[in-house]
Each structure stands twice: as C-alpha cells, then as structure tokens.
TIZALUM-806653 format. One record per residue: x, y negated, z of N, C-alpha, C in turn; residue in three letters; residue number from 0. Coordinates in steps of 0.02 Angstrom, whole numbers, plus 50000, padded with zeros to 5 digits. Example, Ala and Ser with C-alpha at 12.3 -4.5 7.8 and 13.67 -1.06 7.14 Angstrom:
! TIZALUM-806653
nx, ny, nz, cax, cay, caz, cx, cy, cz, res, n
50660, 50284, 50390, 50615, 50225, 50390, 50660, 50165, 50390, ALA, 0 .
50642, 50112, 50354, 50684, 50053, 50357, 50645, 49998, 50394, SER, 1 .
END
This chain:
! TIZALUM-806653
nx, ny, nz, cax, cay, caz, cx, cy, cz, res, n
49885, 54882, 50677, 49883, 54821, 50638, 49917, 54833, 50571, MET, 0 .
49889, 54810, 50518, 49919, 54816, 50452, 49940, 54746, 50430, ASP, 1 .
50004, 54739, 50415, 50029, 54676, 50390, 50038, 54684, 50316, THR, 2 .
49986, 54673, 50279, 49986, 54691, 50208, 50037, 54652, 50168, SER, 3 .
50052, 54590, 50188, 50101, 54551, 50150, 50169, 54587, 50148, ALA, 4 .
50186, 54620, 50201, 50250, 54655, 50204, 50240, 54730, 50192, ALA, 5 .
50178, 54752, 50185, 50164, 54823, 50175, 50181, 54865, 50236, GLY, 6 .
50176, 54835, 50295, 50194, 54868, 50357, 50133, 54887, 50398, LEU, 7 .
50138, 54942, 50433, 50087, 54961, 50481, 50121, 54966, 50549, THR, 8 .
50092, 54933, 50599, 50117, 54935, 50668, 50071, 54980, 50708, PHE, 9 .
50101, 55024, 50748, 50061, 55067, 50791, 50103, 55088, 50851, ARG, 10 .
50070, 55113, 50903, 50106, 55140, 50960, 50134, 55209, 50943, ASP, 11 .
50195, 55222, 50966, 50225, 55287, 50956, 50188, 55341, 50995, ALA, 12 .
50191, 55401, 50970, 50163, 55459, 51005, 50220, 55509, 51017, THR, 13 .
50205, 55560, 51055, 50255, 55613, 51068, 50283, 55641, 51003, ASP, 14 .
50240, 55645, 50952, 50261, 55675, 50888, 50312, 55631, 50851, ALA, 15 .
50319, 55568, 50871, 50366, 55522, 50838, 50436, 55524, 50868, ASP, 16 .
50445, 55557, 50925, 50508, 55551, 50962, 50569, 55568, 50920, VAL, 17 .
50569, 55624, 50886, 50629, 55643, 50847, 50644, 55593, 50792, ASP, 18 .
50593, 55570, 50757, 50604, 55521, 50704, 50630, 55455, 50732, ALA, 19 .
50605, 55435, 50790, 50628, 55372, 50821, 50700, 55378, 50846, LEU, 20 .
50718, 55434, 50876, 50787, 55444, 50897, 50833, 55440, 50836, VAL, 21 .
50814, 55472, 50782, 50854, 55469, 50721, 50861, 55399, 50694, GLY, 22 .
50806, 55360, 50695, 50808, 55291, 50672, 50854, 55249, 50715, LEU, 23 .
50847, 55253, 50781, 50887, 55214, 50827, 50961, 55231, 50820, ILE, 24 .
50976, 55295, 50817, 51046, 55316, 50808, 51074, 55290, 50742, GLU, 25 .
51035, 55294, 50689, 51060, 55272, 50623, 51073, 55197, 50621, SER, 26 .
51038, 55159, 50661, 51047, 55086, 50661, 51107, 55063, 50703, ALA, 27 .
51130, 55105, 50749, 51181, 55082, 50796, 51245, 55125, 50800, TYR, 28 .
51240, 55189, 50784, 51298, 55232, 50796, 51319, 55269, 50733, ARG, 29 .
51383, 55284, 50731, 51410, 55325, 50677, 51417, 55288, 50611, GLY, 30 .
51442, 55324, 50562, 51455, 55295, 50496, 51393, 55269, 50462, GLU, 31 .
51336, 55304, 50470, 51275, 55282, 50436, 51254, 55212, 50460, SER, 32 .
51271, 55195, 50521, 51251, 55129, 50547, 51289, 55072, 50513, SER, 33 .
51345, 55087, 50483, 51385, 55035, 50450, 51351, 55009, 50386, ARG, 34 .
51299, 55043, 50362, 51261, 55018, 50305, 51226, 54953, 50323, THR, 35 .
51204, 54947, 50385, 51171, 54886, 50409, 51220, 54844, 50448, GLY, 36 .
51196, 54789, 50476, 51240, 54744, 50513, 51233, 54751, 50588, TRP, 37 .
51187, 54793, 50613, 51177, 54800, 50685, 51220, 54853, 50717, THR, 38 .
51265, 54883, 50679, 51307, 54938, 50705, 51344, 54919, 50768, THR, 39 .
51350, 54967, 50812, 51392, 54962, 50872, 51450, 55011, 50867, GLU, 40 .
51462, 55038, 50807, 51511, 55091, 50797, 51582, 55070, 50815, ALA, 41 .
51597, 55005, 50813, 51664, 54982, 50831, 51674, 54974, 50906, ASP, 42 .
51619, 54973, 50944, 51626, 54964, 51016, 51603, 55024, 51057, ILE, 43 .
51562, 55068, 51027, 51536, 55125, 51063, 51533, 55187, 51019, LEU, 44 .
51553, 55243, 51048, 51543, 55308, 51016, 51486, 55342, 51053, ASP, 45 .
51470, 55403, 51033, 51418, 55441, 51067, 51349, 55418, 51048, GLY, 46 .
51301, 55433, 51089, 51231, 55420, 51073, 51209, 55351, 51097, GLN, 47 .
51156, 55326, 51066, 51124, 55263, 51087, 51064, 55279, 51131, ARG, 48 .
51031, 55334, 51114, 50974, 55357, 51154, 50967, 55431, 51144, THR, 49 .
50917, 55460, 51174, 50904, 55532, 51167, 50828, 55543, 51172, ASP, 50 .
50806, 55603, 51154, 50734, 55616, 51155, 50701, 55603, 51223, PRO, 51 .
50736, 55617, 51277, 50708, 55605, 51344, 50697, 55531, 51357, GLU, 52 .
50746, 55490, 51336, 50739, 55418, 51346, 50683, 55387, 51305, GLY, 53 .
50676, 55410, 51243, 50623, 55385, 51200, 50555, 55408, 51226, VAL, 54 .
50550, 55471, 51246, 50487, 55497, 51272, 50466, 55461, 51335, LEU, 55 .
50515, 55443, 51377, 50499, 55407, 51439, 50466, 55340, 51423, ALA, 56 .
50489, 55305, 51370, 50458, 55242, 51350, 50388, 55255, 51323, VAL, 57 .
50381, 55307, 51282, 50315, 55323, 51253, 50264, 55337, 51309, VAL, 58 .
50286, 55371, 51362, 50241, 55393, 51416, 50229, 55340, 51469, LYS, 59 .
50272, 55290, 51474, 50267, 55240, 51527, 50203, 55199, 51520, SER, 60 .
50164, 55192, 51574, 50102, 55153, 51570, 50114, 55079, 51559, PRO, 61 .
50173, 55053, 51576, 50186, 54982, 51568, 50225, 54965, 51504, ASP, 62 .
50237, 55016, 51463, 50275, 55005, 51401, 50235, 55028, 51341, SER, 63 .
50257, 55003, 51285, 50235, 55031, 51221, 50295, 55032, 51176, ARG, 64 .
50300, 55083, 51136, 50353, 55087, 51087, 50321, 55074, 51020, LEU, 65 .
50327, 55012, 50998, 50296, 54989, 50936, 50333, 55023, 50878, LEU, 66 .
50296, 55060, 50838, 50324, 55097, 50782, 50300, 55063, 50718, THR, 67 .
50346, 55052, 50672, 50331, 55015, 50611, 50341, 55063, 50552, VAL, 68 .
50289, 55068, 50512, 50291, 55113, 50453, 50282, 55072, 50389, GLU, 69 .
50314, 55098, 50337, 50303, 55072, 50269, 50295, 55134, 50226, ARG, 70 .
50240, 55138, 50190, 50225, 55196, 50146, 50229, 55262, 50184, ASP, 71 .
50205, 55261, 50247, 50203, 55322, 50287, 50268, 55343, 50319, GLY, 72 .
50322, 55306, 50308, 50387, 55322, 50338, 50402, 55273, 50395, ALA, 73 .
50429, 55298, 50450, 50450, 55255, 50505, 50512, 55217, 50484, VAL, 74 .
50508, 55150, 50484, 50564, 55108, 50462, 50592, 55063, 50517, VAL, 75 .
50557, 55057, 50573, 50580, 55014, 50627, 50541, 55030, 50691, ALA, 76 .
50568, 55006, 50747, 50533, 55013, 50810, 50560, 54962, 50860, CYS, 77 .
50522, 54951, 50913, 50546, 54912, 50970, 50504, 54930, 51031, CYS, 78 .
50537, 54925, 51087, 50504, 54937, 51151, 50479, 54871, 51178, GLN, 79 .
50419, 54871, 51204, 50392, 54815, 51242, 50373, 54841, 51310, LEU, 80 .
50396, 54808, 51363, 50378, 54828, 51431, 50349, 54768, 51467, GLU, 81 .
50290, 54779, 51496, 50255, 54725, 51532, 50285, 54721, 51602, HIS, 82 .
50313, 54664, 51619, 50345, 54654, 51684, 50316, 54592, 51718, ARG, 83 .
50251, 54592, 51727, 50218, 54537, 51761, 50214, 54476, 51717, GLY, 84 .
50250, 54422, 51736, 50245, 54359, 51698, 50287, 54359, 51635, ASP, 85 .
50326, 54411, 51624, 50365, 54415, 51563, 50363, 54486, 51534, HIS, 86 .
50386, 54492, 51474, 50391, 54558, 51441, 50465, 54570, 51425, ALA, 87 .
50483, 54633, 51424, 50551, 54652, 51405, 50549, 54682, 51335, TYR, 88 .
50597, 54661, 51294, 50603, 54684, 51225, 50667, 54725, 51220, PHE, 89 .
50660, 54786, 51195, 50720, 54829, 51189, 50710, 54882, 51137, GLY, 90 .
50759, 54927, 51133, 50757, 54984, 51088, 50737, 54963, 51017, MET, 91 .
50763, 54905, 50996, 50746, 54876, 50931, 50790, 54907, 50878, PHE, 92 .
50759, 54935, 50828, 50798, 54965, 50773, 50761, 54956, 50707, ALA, 93 .
50799, 54939, 50656, 50774, 54935, 50588, 50819, 54980, 50547, VAL, 94 .
50789, 55018, 50503, 50827, 55063, 50460, 50884, 55023, 50427, SER, 95 .
50947, 55048, 50431, 51003, 55012, 50403, 50993, 54993, 50329, PRO, 96 .
50960, 55034, 50291, 50950, 55020, 50220, 50903, 54960, 50209, ALA, 97 .
50865, 54942, 50260, 50816, 54887, 50254, 50837, 54824, 50291, LEU, 98 .
50894, 54826, 50324, 50917, 54768, 50362, 50937, 54711, 50315, GLN, 99 .
50927, 54651, 50339, 50946, 54592, 50301, 50892, 54566, 50253, GLY, 100 .
50833, 54597, 50255, 50779, 54576, 50209, 50721, 54542, 50245, ALA, 101 .
50730, 54525, 50309, 50678, 54490, 50346, 50631, 54534, 50386, GLY, 102 .
50639, 54599, 50383, 50595, 54645, 50420, 50600, 54634, 50495, LEU, 103 .
50660, 54624, 50520, 50670, 54613, 50592, 50631, 54553, 50617, GLY, 104 .
50630, 54499, 50579, 50593, 54439, 50598, 50519, 54453, 50604, LYS, 105 .
50492, 54491, 50556, 50421, 54508, 50556, 50404, 54549, 50619, VAL, 106 .
50446, 54597, 50635, 50434, 54641, 50693, 50438, 54601, 50758, ILE, 107 .
50489, 54558, 50764, 50495, 54517, 50824, 50434, 54472, 50832, MET, 108 .
50410, 54442, 50778, 50351, 54399, 50782, 50291, 54437, 50808, THR, 109 .
50281, 54498, 50783, 50225, 54539, 50807, 50234, 54558, 50880, GLU, 110 .
50295, 54577, 50900, 50308, 54595, 50970, 50294, 54536, 51016, ALA, 111 .
50317, 54477, 50997, 50306, 54418, 51037, 50232, 54400, 51041, GLU, 112 .
50197, 54406, 50985, 50125, 54393, 50984, 50089, 54440, 51032, ARG, 113 .
50105, 54503, 51029, 50073, 54553, 51072, 50086, 54536, 51146, TYR, 114 .
50149, 54524, 51163, 50166, 54510, 51233, 50129, 54448, 51259, ALA, 115 .
50125, 54398, 51217, 50091, 54335, 51236, 50015, 54343, 51238, ARG, 116 .
49986, 54370, 51184, 49914, 54370, 51177, 49879, 54427, 51215, ASP, 117 .
49911, 54484, 51219, 49879, 54542, 51252, 49898, 54545, 51326, VAL, 118 .
49962, 54535, 51340, 49985, 54540, 51410, 49986, 54473, 51446, TRP, 119 .
49981, 54418, 51410, 49986, 54352, 51441, 50056, 54335, 51465, GLY, 120 .
50106, 54365, 51435, 50175, 54352, 51456, 50197, 54282, 51434, ALA, 121 .
50231, 54247, 51479, 50255, 54180, 51463, 50324, 54179, 51433, GLY, 122 .
50361, 54235, 51442, 50429, 54239, 51415, 50442, 54310, 51390, GLU, 123 .
50489, 54315, 51344, 50515, 54380, 51323, 50587, 54382, 51347, MET, 124 .
50605, 54437, 51378, 50674, 54448, 51401, 50704, 54506, 51362, HIS, 125 .
50769, 54504, 51354, 50806, 54560, 51324, 50877, 54558, 51350, MET, 126 .
50911, 54614, 51345, 50982, 54615, 51361, 51020, 54638, 51299, THR, 127 .
51077, 54605, 51287, 51119, 54619, 51229, 51190, 54626, 51253, VAL, 128 .
51227, 54673, 51224, 51298, 54680, 51242, 51332, 54614, 51225, ILE, 129 .
51365, 54585, 51275, 51389, 54516, 51270, 51441, 54505, 51215, SER, 130 .
51475, 54556, 51192, 51525, 54547, 51139, 51494, 54549, 51069, VAL, 131 .
51429, 54558, 51064, 51394, 54561, 51000, 51374, 54491, 50977, ARG, 132 .
51425, 54451, 50962, 51413, 54380, 50944, 51366, 54372, 50885, ASP, 133 .
51373, 54414, 50834, 51330, 54408, 50775, 51257, 54422, 50792, ASP, 134 .
51245, 54472, 50834, 51177, 54489, 50854, 51148, 54435, 50899, LEU, 135 .
51187, 54411, 50946, 51163, 54358, 50991, 51146, 54296, 50950, ILE, 136 .
51188, 54279, 50902, 51174, 54221, 50859, 51108, 54230, 50821, ALA, 137 .
51094, 54291, 50798, 51031, 54306, 50763, 50972, 54293, 50810, TRP, 138 .
50977, 54317, 50872, 50923, 54306, 50920, 50917, 54231, 50937, TYR, 139 .
50973, 54196, 50942, 50969, 54124, 50956, 50932, 54087, 50900, GLU, 140 .
50942, 54108, 50838, 50905, 54077, 50783, 50831, 54091, 50787, ARG, 141 .
50811, 54141, 50825, 50740, 54158, 50835, 50712, 54126, 50899, ARG, 142 .
50751, 54083, 50931, 50727, 54047, 50990, 50748, 54075, 51057, GLY, 143 .
50788, 54127, 51058, 50812, 54155, 51122, 50871, 54115, 51145, TYR, 144 .
50879, 54109, 51211, 50936, 54073, 51238, 50976, 54118, 51285, ARG, 145 .
51040, 54107, 51283, 51085, 54143, 51327, 51076, 54116, 51398, ARG, 146 .
51077, 54160, 51446, 51068, 54139, 51516, 51134, 54141, 51555, THR, 147 .
51183, 54177, 51529, 51245, 54187, 51567, 51238, 54239, 51622, GLY, 148 .
51178, 54266, 51630, 51167, 54319, 51681, 51187, 54386, 51652, ARG, 149 .
51238, 54416, 51682, 51266, 54478, 51658, 51250, 54536, 51704, MET, 150 .
51244, 54594, 51674, 51240, 54657, 51713, 51292, 54704, 51684, THR, 151 .
51320, 54746, 51726, 51374, 54790, 51702, 51349, 54842, 51653, PRO, 152 .
51393, 54860, 51606, 51380, 54916, 51562, 51388, 54979, 51604, PHE, 153 .
51345, 55030, 51593, 51348, 55091, 51633, 51405, 55138, 51612, PRO, 154 .
51467, 55115, 51623, 51525, 55157, 51607, 51518, 55223, 51644, TYR, 155 .
51534, 55277, 51608, 51531, 55343, 51637, 51465, 55379, 51627, GLY, 156 .
51414, 55343, 51605, 51349, 55374, 51591, 51342, 55379, 51515, ASP, 157 .
51358, 55437, 51488, 51361, 55447, 51416, 51293, 55443, 51382, GLU, 158 .
51238, 55439, 51421, 51173, 55429, 51390, 51170, 55362, 51353, ARG, 159 .
51214, 55316, 51372, 51215, 55249, 51342, 51272, 55240, 51293, PHE, 160 .
51310, 55293, 51282, 51366, 55290, 51236, 51433, 55296, 51272, GLY, 161 .
51485, 55303, 51232, 51553, 55309, 51257, 51590, 55247, 51235, VAL, 162 .
51604, 55201, 51281, 51635, 55137, 51263, 51705, 55146, 51233, PRO, 163 .
51719, 55104, 51184, 51784, 55103, 51152, 51826, 55044, 51178, ARG, 164 .
51797, 55005, 51224, 51832, 54949, 51254, 51808, 54939, 51326, ARG, 165 .
51847, 54904, 51365, 51834, 54899, 51437, 51796, 54836, 51459, ALA, 166 .
51776, 54793, 51412, 51747, 54729, 51430, 51672, 54724, 51415, ASP, 167 .
51638, 54780, 51412, 51567, 54778, 51394, 51523, 54762, 51453, LEU, 168 .
51474, 54719, 51441, 51422, 54703, 51490, 51361, 54678, 51451, GLN, 169 .
51305, 54675, 51485, 51243, 54652, 51454, 51229, 54581, 51476, PHE, 170 .
51207, 54539, 51428, 51185, 54472, 51445, 51110, 54467, 51435, GLU, 171 .
51076, 54434, 51482, 51005, 54422, 51477, 50992, 54364, 51430, LEU, 172 .
50949, 54375, 51380, 50925, 54323, 51335, 50851, 54314, 51348, LEU, 173 .
50828, 54252, 51346, 50758, 54236, 51363, 50729, 54188, 51310, VAL, 174 .
50665, 54199, 51295, 50629, 54154, 51250, 50560, 54140, 51279, LYS, 175 .
50542, 54076, 51285, 50473, 54059, 51306, 50424, 54079, 51250, PRO, 176 .
50367, 54105, 51270, 50317, 54127, 51221, 50257, 54081, 51218, LEU, 177 .
50256, 54029, 51257, 50199, 53984, 51258, 50208, 53924, 51213, VAL, 178 .
END
C-alpha cells in the first residue's frame, strides 16, 4: 500500500529486512541513540530489545506479519501484527527516533488497525506495554486503547528482552475495539 500523502510505503518484511529492522527497533528503544526520540527505554532497560532470531520468527510465522514502513526507499518504521482469532496483537512497534513526534506513529497504527479489522476480521487490537511507561501508555490511550489492569511478569533473567535496571517491571494489556 502506498500512502502518498505521507510518502510512505507499507509492505510485509522479508528475510532480507531482518538486520535493518533489528537496527531500527534497537535505535528506538535502547542505548543513547534512542534518547533522540521519546520512546526510549534506556532508563529502565539495558541490553537488547530484540535480535535477528526474534525478528525472523515474526517474519516466518504464518499468523503474523511484520509491517515494514518505508519512505524514499529507507525503512523508517515497523510493527508486528499477529492474528489471534477474534483479536489481533500489535507489537514490535518502532519509529526511527529522528522521525518521532511528527505523526508517523499515528499513521502506522491506523493502517495496522485497518488491516486487522478489514483483512482478518479482528474485533479488537491487543498489546502489552511495560506498566511504568506512563508517557507511552498515555499516547496509546489517546489513540483509543484502554488499560485493563491485567499484568504479566517481565521475563527477568532472559536477556533476550533486555537487562532490567529496576525490579518493578511488568507488562500491562491494553485493548482497543476495532469495530
């Protein structure tokens, strides 16, 4: 799909995109480069956000798609969509830190929600967010997501998800009706 108003092209990721997508996701959430944008997790987590194996697993999964967003031939954003029966799961959302704050995230979420609703027939979009990320949760709430209070533990000790800098991390389920 080409969204000419924003100059964006949406497509499914391929194996050849894995390294670029890992770099994008890491730049949006970890390390000093992530501080350019507002989605950084650098104050709560060290280590990696994802790895090539994790991204490739999403690319290869028959129930998922890794929506890749390009502008002028460069990958500038991505998000995972996973079909889970009556709902879809939204994850692995990253926008290049240099482009954050300009409305790109809203455009991508709108396309992801449209796809889940119109192609998969999903009635809701689900996502999990680290519960201490008040600014990020507020951003999702402005987009129609609601906090459920349903928490799942952070995978402490599994460095594939990062190295926590604090002991109170957990994920909260956020839900938005798509109908």
